[in-house]
Each structure stands twice: as structure tokens, then as C-alpha cells.
N, C-alpha and C positions, 0 to 999 in steps of 0.2 A: 639832669634826669638820671634816675637810678637805673642802671642797666639790668640789675637783678630783677627789678619789678617788671621790666619789659619782657625778659626771657621767661618769666613765670606767668605772663598774661595769656588770656584765651587767644588773642589775635596772633601772638607769636607761635603758640603751640599748634594751632589748627590752620594757620594761613602762611605765615612767614617761614616757619621751619619746613613744612612740606615743600614749599616753593624752592627753598635753598637746597633741599635734598634732591628734588627733581632736576634743578639746574646743574648740581654737581654730578649727577649720574649722566645727564646728557653730555656733559663735558668729558667725563672720564671714559665713557663708552665710545664717543666719537674719536677721542685720541687713541683708544685701544683698537678701533677698526683701522685707523690709519697706520698704527704700529704694525698690525698683522700684514697689511698690504706692503709696507716698507720691508718687512722681514722676507716676504715672498719674492720681492723684487731685488733683494740683496743690498739694501741701503744700510750699511753696517753702523753708521754714525747716528742717523736719525732715529732708527728703531729703539735703541737703548735710551736715548734722550726722551723720547715720547713715553717710554715705559716708566721712567722715573716720575714724570708728572702724573701719569695715569694712576699709579698706585698711591701717590700722596693724596690725590683728590678722592680716590675710592676710600681710603682710610678715614678721611674727614666725614664722608657720607655715612659709612657704616658705623662710625663712632656715634653719630647722632641717632642712628637707628637703635643702637644698643642702649642709649640713655633714655629713649622714649619708647620702650616696648609696648606701652599701653596706648600709644597713639596710632590708630589704624590708618590715619591720613598719611603718616610718614611712610608706611608700607606701600600704600597706593602710589605715592609720589615716587618711591624708589623703583617700583615696577614700570611706571609710565616713563620715567627718565631713562631706564634701560632700553625700552622699546624705541623711544625717540632718538636716543643716542646712536643706535644702529642705523636708523634712517638718515640722520644728519651725517654720519661717517661715510655712508655710501654716496651721498650727494657731494661731499667734499672730494672724495676720490674721483668722481666723475668730472668735477670742475677743474681739478689740477691736472688731470690726464697724465699720469705718470707712466713711464716705461714705453715699451714697444710691443707690437702685436704682429702675428702672422695672419695674413689674409689670403685665403685660397678661394679662387673663383672658377666655376665651371659654367661658362656662358651657354645660353640656349641657341645662339646663332653665331655667325662669323665674328671673330674677335679683332679683326684688323683695326677697325675704327676705335674700339675701346682701348686696345693696347697703345695705339698712337696717341690718343688724347691723355691717357694716364702718364705717358712719358713726357708729353709736352707740359703737363702739369707738375713736373718735377718729381714724379714717383719712380723709384727703381722697380722695374717689372721684369719678371722671368716667365716665359711661356713655354709649355712643353706639350707634346702629343700624348694623349692617354687613350685607353680603351674602356669605354663605358658600356652600359646595357644597350644603348641605342647605336653603338658602333664607335668609330673613331671620333674623338673630341679633343679639344685643346683646353688645358688648365693654365690659369694665370696664378702666379705665386708672387706674393709681395711681403716684405717686412717693412713696417712703417711705424712712425711714432704714433702713440695712441691719440694724441691731439689732432692728428691728420686723418683719422679714420673716417670721420663724418664726411670730409671732402671726397675721399676715395669712394665711399658708398654712394654719394650723390652722383658721381661720374658714372658708376656702374649702373645705377638705376635709370640714368638718362640715355646712355649709349648701348646698354644691353639689358633691358628690363627683364625681370623674371629669372635672372641668373641665380644659380645655386652658389652660395658662398658660406664660408665658415671663418670665425675669428678666434684666435687663441693667444693667450699671453705668452710673452717671451721674457725669460729672466735675464739672459746675457746675449749681447749682439757684438760681433767683431767683424770688421770689414763691411762693405756694402755701401749703398747710396741712400741718403735721406734728404728730405727737403730742408732747406736752411731755415725757413721761418714759416709760421702758420699764417694763412690768409684769413683776414677778418671777414671777407665777404663770403656769402654762402656758396655762390658758384664761382668757378675759377676761370679766369680769362686765359686765352691761348697766349703763350709766350715761349721763348727759347728755354730749354731745360736749364735749371740752375740747381745742381745737386751738390751735396756734401758727402765726401767719401770718408768713412770711418775706418780706422786702423792705420796700417803703414802707408 
């Protein structure tokens, strides 16, 4: 089969080419989203490597656009690919759960049971007295791996519902205690603490 006849056909110009451009944009924008996340988290090796593949794929996509400026389907596919690539990149970041986060909790009631269960579930917990609008309260401070955040929030919502909490990304962590492994089950069974100390 003559490849030139295929590339000049109506099917290629209005169906196959837009699909290829769409797929290329989804791929390169997804990689770009992950690259930015890796840069923010200080992954010095992975970010440049992803950047290399990102720009190569982008050049291939934009090259096809420049060769088919009269094909409006190519432009639509380019825009749709960009939008979908952002969505896919965010899903990938959530799935791989990179890095650590700071979790600050200001419970609505006594924290004794909540602190005890968090520690029994292998979380490193620091509690301190604070002064709030309603008087003296206690704040719980935790630094944990992002992949363990869901388990921690589940414990909070079970033992101290309606607590105020905030979550922030952390770029670098030194010292401290972290869970050794992620638990596959949604709810955590009670057991002896099994922590991993980072640092010296």
C-alpha cells in the first residue's frame, strides 16, 4: 500500500491526523504536569528526563499543525488534547501520591482518643496547646507521606468529626517518624506502633 496515498486521503486528514495530534497533546501535557510536580518536590533527575520527552512529543504535534494549517479539526484536537492532558496529569499525580504533607488539626472536642489512635496507627503526632477564639484548644501537628493522608483523615473523621484541618505540601523532610508501609484496607486495625525514623 502506498503510504503517500494514505496520508493524502480524507480519512487521514480529518480523522487519523486529529486523533494523533490529540493523543500527542494528552501525552506531552500529562508529562509536563508531572514534570512541574517533580520540580516543585525537588526530584532533580526525573524532572529533566520528563522534560526531554515532553518537548520531543510537543515538537511532533506542533509540526503536524504547521503542516496542516487549513485543517480546523487539527486545531480542535490540539486544544482538546491540552485540556485532557491537564486532567490526566492531575489523576496520575494523585495516583502515585508523591512526597510528604503537613497536616494541622484543631479538633472540636477532647483529643485524647484521637491522638491515641493516630499513634497506634503508626503516625508520628505532635500536640500542643493553643489559644483560639473560643478559648484554649489543642492543635495536632503531623508530617506524613501523601499516600497515607487518606487513612489519617479517615481516623480524624471517625474519632473527632467536624475537626478543622489544613493540608500543605512539604518539599523537604529531615528526621521524624513515618509509617513503614501503606495499608491497603480503608480502615486501620489497632496494633503496636511500627514507625520509621528518618535522618540520623
